[in-house]
Each structure stands twice: as C-alpha cells, then as structure tokens.
C-alpha positions, 0 to 999 in steps of 0.5 A: 122687398122682404127687407122693406116690409120687415123694416116697415113693421118697425115703422109701425112699432115706433109709432105705436110705442113712442107716438113718433119716429115713423118718418125717421125710419120710413124716409131712410127705408124708402130712400135706401132699401126701396131705392126711391129718390129723396122727394118721392121717399118723403112723399110716400112716407107721409102716406104710410106714416099718416095712415099708420098713425091713424090706426095707432091713434084709435087704439090710444084713444080707446085707452083714454090717452088722447088730449082732444082739445089740444090735439084738435088745435095742434092738428089744425095749425100743423096742417096749415104749416105742413101744406105750406112746407110741402109746397116749399119743398119743390124749390129745395134740393133733396139732399139739402132736405135730408140733411135738414131733417137730420139736424132737426132730429139731433136737436130733438134728441138733445131736448128729450134728454135735457128737459123736464126729466123730473117735471110733473104733468101739467094740470091745466089746459095748454094755452091756445096761443102756445099751441097755435104758434107751435103747431104752425112752426112744427107743421112747416118744418115737418111738412118741408122735410116730410116727417110725420112730426111725432119726433117734434110733437111729442117733445113739444107736448112733453117738454114745453106743454108739460103733458104726461108721455103716454098722453103725449104719444096718443095726442101726437098720433092724432095730429100726425095723421091729419098733418101728414096728409096735409103735407102730402097734398103739398107734395102732390103738385110736384111728386107722384108715388108708387101706389102698390109699394105704398100700399104694401109698406103701409099694411106692414107698418099698420101690423107694427103699430097694432103691436106697439100700441098693445105694449105702450102702456106697460113701458115706463115713460122715462125709459120710453123718452130715453129710447126715443132720444137714442133712436133719433140720434142713430137714425140721424147719423145714418142719414148723414152718413148716406147723404154727406159722408161718414166725416160729416156724420161723426162731426155732427152726431158724434159729439151728441152721441158721446154726451148722450152716452154720458147722460144715460150712464149718469142718470 
C-alpha cells in the first residue's frame, strides 16, 4: 500500500505539471501494484484522475491558464463521447483495452515531438466545429480505455488548435474532470470499485497535483512537451511488456524510443 500511495503522488505530479498523464500512470499502478483487474483499475483511475484534475484545474484557473470557451465546448462533447466509450468497454476484453491504450499513447508521443514545435500560439478562438469533432473522438477513445484524456487533449489543443502549452495544460485539467466522471458513469453499469482504496489513492494524488501546479509555470513549455512525450513512451512500453510480453513491447515501442532519442539529441 505504501508503494501504491507513493506512486499515486506521482499521478498528481503528472497532472499538475503536464495537464495529463494521470491515467497513463494510474491504470498501471492500480492494475499491477494494487492488483486490481483491468476494468476495475480503469474505472477506479477515472475517479482518481477526475478528482485530482479538478483540484489542479482550480489552481491553473487562478493563474489565468484556462481557455474557458474552448474548454466548455470540449468538455461537453468529450463527456458524451466518454460515456459512450465507457459503456462500449463492457463488450471488450480487458487486455485488448490495455493494448489499445498503449497504442494511443505511442501515437500521442510521436505527435508531441513531431508537430508544431516552433509554432506560435493561436491568436483567434479555435473553431467550434473543430472543437466538437475532436471532443467527441477524444472522449470516446479515452472513455473506452479509461484514460483521463490529457495525453490526447493537450496534444490536440497544442498541435491542432495552436494553444500555448501552459494554457493547454490548465484547459485540459478542466476537461479531464468532467469527462472522467462521464466515463465512470459508463463503467458503473458493469464495474464496482473499492471505495477505501479509491479515497486513499485520490488523496495522495491530490497532494502531488498541488505540488505540480505550484511549479508548472516555471518549467519551459518546450521542455515540458519533450518530457511529456518521453514519459508516455516509457509507460506504453511497460504496459505492453506486462500484457503481451517483452517481444511485443520491443517491437512496437522500441523503434519509437530510438527515433525519439535521435530526435531529442538533434533538437
């Protein structure tokens, strides 16, 4: 339990600093360290991440790092998509969900390192149609695999929407809170959670996110984006290793890790 709580603090740090990555860490922690089955781990992570993101989102909002218009539209559409994804998950094997989770993580890491590294933040509001379409797609995908969604929402806002990284982090946390609870509503029809464990993990994660949001503004946006990408690849490889073996982890995550190392070394 001490290991679980220590890792839960890291869940909060990830959310507070990067506006995502909470479920990328929460699902493996709950699945492997707390010994929950895949679907229970996913459902529990939604409560933990949703609550923790809400605390971090308030801190970012007080610092002016939330795009309320874009966030409100994104939240509404992702909530609808997340609920549908959570209901659909009842028909899919837990291992398949975790492998799909890993594949999405690897794609996100590539996006974060390849796209718009030198782009200027967008000066006009992101079009409503774009926000709606992206929100539905991200919501369904992350609701299906239990991810809070920051590791897809932040890249979507930064790479496709042209939003400045720190502002994308704050906006992502607001969206994650609402969407995570919507996805959890979808899981409630076929999964029950351990309330005591969920409360303990959430409390530890909240401590982490308070620390993370305190230091987020002082971290370079470029360094934050690179750290986010590396973190995602490492966690994807670990999940693949546990679920389908080291050979598959090397086959899928290995080439991306090598490319990432070359990319980081050459700027």
